[in-house]
C-alpha positions as CSV (number, residue, x, y, z in Angstrom):
1,M,-19.4,-17.2,14.3
2,R,-18.5,-18.1,10.6
3,V,-14.7,-19.2,9.7
4,P,-12.9,-16.6,7.2
5,A,-12.6,-18.8,3.8
6,M,-8.6,-19.4,2.6
7,L,-7.6,-16.5,0.9
8,L,-5.3,-16.9,-2.0
9,S,-3.1,-14.9,-4.1
10,A,-4.2,-14.2,-7.9
11,S,-0.5,-15.9,-8.6
12,L,-1.5,-19.1,-6.9
13,L,-3.4,-21.8,-9.3
14,L,-5.3,-24.0,-7.3
15,A,-4.9,-27.5,-7.9
16,A,-6.0,-30.9,-7.4
17,C,-4.5,-32.8,-4.5
18,G,-3.5,-36.0,-7.2
19,S,-0.8,-35.9,-9.1
20,S,1.4,-37.0,-5.9
21,G,5.0,-36.1,-6.1
22,S,4.3,-33.9,-9.2
23,T,5.9,-30.1,-9.0
24,G,5.1,-27.1,-11.4
25,A,8.4,-26.0,-11.0
26,S,10.5,-25.1,-14.7
27,P,14.3,-26.2,-14.5
28,S,15.3,-22.9,-16.7
29,G,13.0,-20.3,-15.2
30,P,13.5,-18.4,-11.1
31,T,12.9,-20.2,-8.3
32,K,9.3,-20.7,-7.3
33,V,8.6,-20.8,-3.7
34,G,5.3,-20.7,-2.4
35,M,4.1,-19.3,1.5
36,A,0.7,-20.6,3.2
37,L,0.3,-18.6,6.4
38,A,-2.5,-19.1,9.4
39,A,-4.0,-15.5,9.3
40,P,-3.5,-12.6,7.0
41,K,-0.9,-11.5,5.6
42,N,-1.4,-8.2,7.8
43,D,-1.8,-9.5,10.8
44,G,0.8,-6.9,12.4
45,G,2.6,-10.3,13.8
46,F,3.8,-13.4,12.7
47,A,2.4,-14.1,9.4
48,Q,2.8,-10.5,8.5
49,A,6.8,-10.8,9.4
50,H,7.5,-13.7,7.0
51,Y,5.4,-12.9,4.2
52,Q,7.6,-9.6,4.2
53,G,10.9,-12.1,4.0
54,L,8.8,-13.9,1.0
55,T,8.4,-10.2,-0.8
56,Q,11.9,-9.1,0.1
57,A,13.8,-13.1,-1.7
58,E,10.9,-12.2,-4.8
59,K,13.7,-8.3,-5.2
60,D,16.8,-9.7,-3.7
61,L,17.2,-13.5,-5.3
62,K,14.6,-12.8,-7.7
63,I,12.2,-15.6,-6.4
64,K,8.9,-16.3,-8.1
65,G,6.7,-16.4,-5.1
66,S,2.9,-17.9,-4.1
67,L,0.9,-16.9,-1.3
68,V,-2.1,-18.9,0.3
69,E,-3.3,-16.6,3.6
70,Q,-5.5,-17.2,6.4
71,A,-5.5,-21.4,6.1
72,V,-7.4,-20.9,9.7
73,T,-7.9,-24.6,9.9
74,P,-6.4,-28.3,9.9
75,D,-8.3,-29.3,6.4
76,Q,-7.2,-25.8,4.9
77,R,-3.6,-26.3,6.3
78,V,-3.3,-29.5,4.6
79,N,-5.0,-27.7,1.0
80,A,-2.8,-25.1,1.1
81,L,-0.1,-26.7,1.7
82,T,-0.8,-29.6,-1.1
83,S,-1.9,-26.7,-3.5
84,L,1.3,-24.9,-3.2
85,A,3.6,-28.3,-3.6
86,Q,1.9,-28.5,-7.7
87,D,3.8,-25.4,-8.3
88,N,6.8,-24.8,-7.0
89,E,10.2,-25.9,-5.9
90,L,9.8,-25.1,-1.8
91,V,7.3,-24.6,0.1
92,I,7.3,-23.2,3.3
93,G,4.6,-23.4,6.0
94,V,4.8,-20.4,8.5
95,G,4.0,-21.4,12.2
96,G,3.8,-24.3,14.4
97,E,-0.1,-24.2,13.3
98,F,1.0,-26.0,10.2
99,A,3.1,-28.6,11.8
100,Q,0.7,-31.8,11.7
101,A,-0.1,-30.6,7.8
102,G,3.6,-30.6,6.5
103,V,3.9,-34.6,8.2
104,Q,1.0,-34.9,6.2
105,V,2.1,-33.3,2.5
106,A,5.7,-33.7,2.3
107,P,6.0,-37.4,1.9
108,Q,3.4,-37.1,-1.3
109,F,5.5,-34.8,-2.9
110,P,9.0,-36.6,-2.6
111,K,10.8,-33.4,-5.3
112,V,9.5,-30.3,-3.3
113,T,11.3,-29.1,-0.1
114,F,9.1,-28.2,2.8
115,V,10.1,-25.8,4.9
116,I,8.3,-25.0,8.3
117,I,8.4,-22.8,10.3
118,Q,8.0,-23.8,14.6
119,G,7.2,-27.2,13.0
120,E,8.2,-31.1,13.1
121,T,10.6,-33.5,11.1
122,A,9.0,-36.7,10.2
123,A,11.2,-39.8,9.1
124,N,9.5,-40.6,6.6
125,A,10.1,-37.2,4.6
126,P,13.8,-36.1,4.3
127,N,12.3,-33.7,2.0
128,L,10.6,-32.1,5.6
129,H,12.7,-29.5,7.4
130,V,12.4,-27.1,10.6
131,Y,13.5,-23.7,11.1
132,G,12.2,-21.5,14.1
133,V,12.8,-19.3,16.7
134,R,12.6,-20.1,20.4
135,E,10.0,-16.8,21.1
136,G,10.7,-17.8,24.7
137,V,14.0,-16.1,24.5
138,P,13.0,-12.2,24.0
139,A,9.9,-13.5,26.6
140,Y,12.3,-14.0,30.1
141,I,14.4,-10.8,29.1
142,A,10.8,-9.1,29.3
143,G,10.7,-10.8,32.2
144,V,13.5,-9.6,34.1
145,V,12.9,-5.9,32.7
146,L,9.3,-5.7,33.7
147,A,10.4,-7.4,36.8
148,K,12.0,-4.5,38.0
149,L,8.2,-2.2,37.4
150,T,5.6,-4.7,39.2
151,K,4.6,-2.8,42.1
152,T,1.9,-4.9,43.0
153,H,4.0,-8.3,42.5
154,K,1.4,-9.6,39.8
155,A,1.6,-9.5,36.2
156,G,-0.2,-11.1,33.4
157,F,0.7,-12.9,29.9
158,I,-1.9,-13.1,27.2
159,G,-1.1,-15.2,24.7
160,G,-3.2,-15.7,20.9
161,E,-3.4,-19.6,20.3
162,Q,-2.6,-22.8,22.7
163,I,0.2,-23.9,20.5
164,P,4.5,-24.6,21.5
165,P,5.7,-21.3,21.4
166,A,3.5,-19.7,23.4
167,T,3.6,-21.6,26.1
168,Q,7.5,-21.6,25.4
169,A,7.1,-17.7,25.8
170,S,4.6,-17.6,29.1
171,D,6.7,-20.4,30.6
172,A,10.2,-18.2,29.7
173,F,8.4,-14.4,31.0
174,K,7.0,-16.0,33.8
175,A,11.1,-17.4,34.9
176,G,12.0,-13.8,34.0
177,L,10.4,-12.2,36.6
178,Q,11.0,-14.8,38.8
179,S,14.6,-14.8,38.7
180,V,14.7,-10.8,39.6
181,D,11.5,-11.1,41.9
182,P,10.2,-14.7,43.2
183,M,7.4,-13.3,44.6
184,I,5.7,-12.2,41.8
185,T,2.8,-14.3,40.3
186,V,1.7,-14.4,36.5
187,Q,-1.7,-15.2,35.6
188,S,-2.0,-16.5,31.5
189,T,-4.5,-16.5,29.8
190,I,-4.7,-18.1,26.2
191,V,-7.8,-16.3,24.2
192,G,-8.1,-18.0,20.8
193,S,-6.8,-15.9,18.3
194,F,-3.6,-13.5,17.6
195,N,-5.7,-11.3,16.1
196,D,-8.5,-10.8,17.6
197,P,-8.3,-6.6,20.2
198,Q,-11.7,-7.0,21.8
199,K,-10.4,-10.8,22.5
200,G,-6.9,-9.1,24.6
201,A,-8.7,-6.2,25.5
202,A,-10.8,-8.8,28.1
203,A,-7.8,-10.4,29.0
204,A,-5.9,-7.7,30.1
205,S,-8.8,-6.0,32.2
206,A,-9.5,-9.2,33.5
207,Q,-5.6,-9.4,34.6
208,L,-5.8,-5.8,35.6
209,A,-8.7,-6.0,37.9
210,N,-6.4,-9.3,39.4
211,G,-4.5,-6.7,40.5
212,A,-2.1,-7.2,37.3
213,D,0.0,-4.1,36.6
214,V,2.8,-5.6,34.0
215,F,2.4,-8.0,30.9
216,Y,4.0,-9.7,28.8
217,G,1.4,-9.7,25.3
218,Y,2.1,-13.0,22.7
219,L,-0.5,-11.5,19.7
220,A,-0.5,-9.7,16.8
221,A,-3.7,-7.4,15.8
222,G,-4.8,-8.1,18.9
223,F,-2.1,-7.1,21.3
224,P,-4.0,-3.3,20.8
225,G,-7.0,-4.4,23.0
226,V,-4.5,-5.1,26.0
227,L,-3.1,-1.4,25.1
228,Q,-7.1,0.3,25.1
229,A,-7.5,-2.0,28.3
230,I,-5.0,-0.3,30.2
231,K,-5.2,3.3,28.8
232,D,-9.1,2.5,29.9
233,S,-8.2,1.5,33.8
234,K,-6.1,4.1,34.4
235,K,-3.8,2.1,36.4
236,D,0.0,2.8,36.4
237,A,0.8,-0.3,34.5
238,H,2.9,-1.2,31.6
239,A,3.3,-3.6,28.8
240,A,5.5,-5.6,26.1
241,S,5.1,-7.3,23.0
242,N,6.7,-9.9,20.3
243,I,7.5,-9.3,16.8
244,F,7.0,-5.7,15.3
245,P,8.7,-3.1,17.8
246,R,5.2,-0.9,18.8
247,C,6.7,2.0,21.2
248,D,4.9,4.4,19.1
249,Q,1.5,2.9,20.4
250,A,1.4,3.8,23.7
251,P,4.1,5.5,26.8
252,F,3.4,2.9,28.2
253,V,4.8,0.3,26.3
254,V,8.1,-1.1,27.4
255,G,10.0,-2.6,25.1
256,D,9.3,-6.0,22.3
257,S,10.8,-9.1,21.0
258,I,12.0,-7.9,17.9
259,L,11.3,-10.4,15.4
260,N,13.1,-9.8,11.7
261,A,11.7,-13.2,10.5
262,A,11.9,-11.3,6.8
263,A,15.7,-12.0,7.1
264,D,15.1,-15.7,8.0
265,V,13.2,-16.3,5.3
266,V,15.6,-15.0,2.6
267,G,17.8,-16.3,4.6
268,I,16.1,-20.0,4.1
269,I,15.6,-19.3,0.6
270,K,19.5,-18.4,0.2
271,D,20.5,-21.6,1.5
272,F,17.7,-23.7,-0.8
273,K,18.8,-22.6,-3.9
274,N,22.3,-23.2,-2.4
275,K,21.0,-26.6,-1.3
276,A,22.1,-25.9,2.0
277,I,19.2,-26.5,4.0
278,P,20.6,-28.5,7.0
279,A,18.1,-31.9,7.8
280,H,18.5,-31.1,11.5
281,P,15.8,-28.4,12.9
282,V,17.5,-24.8,13.1
283,Y,16.8,-22.7,15.7
284,H,17.4,-18.7,17.0
285,G,17.3,-17.4,20.4
286,V,18.7,-14.3,20.7
287,E,22.2,-15.3,19.3
288,A,21.4,-13.6,16.4
289,P,20.3,-9.8,16.9
290,D,19.4,-9.3,13.0
291,I,16.8,-12.0,13.3
292,Q,15.5,-11.9,17.2
293,R,16.4,-9.6,20.5
294,F,14.6,-7.7,22.6
295,E,14.4,-4.0,22.6
296,L,13.8,-1.1,24.2
297,C,11.4,1.7,23.8
298,P,13.0,5.2,24.1
299,G,11.6,5.6,27.9
300,F,13.0,3.0,28.6
301,T,16.9,2.9,28.0
302,Q,17.7,2.9,32.3
303,Y,17.6,-0.6,31.5
304,N,20.0,-1.3,28.3
305,D,22.8,-2.7,30.4
306,L,20.2,-5.1,32.2
307,V,18.8,-6.1,28.5
308,K,22.4,-6.4,27.7
309,T,23.4,-8.7,30.8
310,T,20.6,-10.7,30.6
311,T,21.2,-11.6,26.8
312,D,24.9,-12.0,27.4
313,G,23.8,-15.0,29.9
314,I,21.2,-16.2,28.0
315,N,24.4,-16.8,25.3
316,N,26.8,-17.6,27.2
317,G,24.7,-20.3,29.2
318,S,24.9,-18.7,32.4
319,I,21.6,-18.0,33.0
320,K,20.0,-21.5,32.8
321,L,15.5,-21.1,30.9
322,P,12.9,-22.9,31.6
323,N,13.1,-26.3,30.1
324,G,11.5,-26.8,26.2
325,V,12.5,-22.6,26.1
């Protein structure tokens, strides 16, 4: 299978990888912000949610945005950040996939500010910053709710790629389920792509065959495959997903871990413009529901109190989450 080429927006001028530390940003014009995505900007998931923040900032904050999408290999991710750094004051890499690229590229451009969503800092790069969301937190709440709906006491987690947020979501989903019923077992499958419905369907079909009847899909465009597998099985099963609301996609979708990444991106750009980007990583759980929360679908509002008490318990510390979540 061929890897798709890295796609660049028409507004982005690809520059050579020389002139370390340079930037094409004008001191008088609008703030220039570059964004790199590991997936398409319309992936229906993490990439799209953050891209919407860039376009919102262009309108609200009058910035000039540049985009690189589908940087799918490590080299493409390094090249994406390097190219964006040539002509932007702020470069945002979206996702833990850019963690190592940020560590590698940021020291080469000390006059450029880098923010990696779900990334890593580096001692030799004070211009490298990390913002993130603790995606395992709403996955825990999903587990608590879905534990009330399983009849087989078997659950399935389906993730896109083997990255730390996926592991955290899997661990938290399992912990949420077992906080209600310790006898529930969880099958966890990483399919290798967030955006392949066929892989999502194959994983769900295998888990259905093994008795799972509640599912958490940590996927983007691949999640409809999970729903199709459930439909095709004709079994009484339920599912939840992440990032965007998907209640209209199937009547058995219970709820979603909503991520308002657009608000997060706008906040990052405001911090940059105000010279207020913190030196230490910033992570959101569910303490700021305008950024992230678990939201039930209309057919399952009988669990509203359960969601609220679980959310409150996480925020006040009375509910202990797994290490790393």
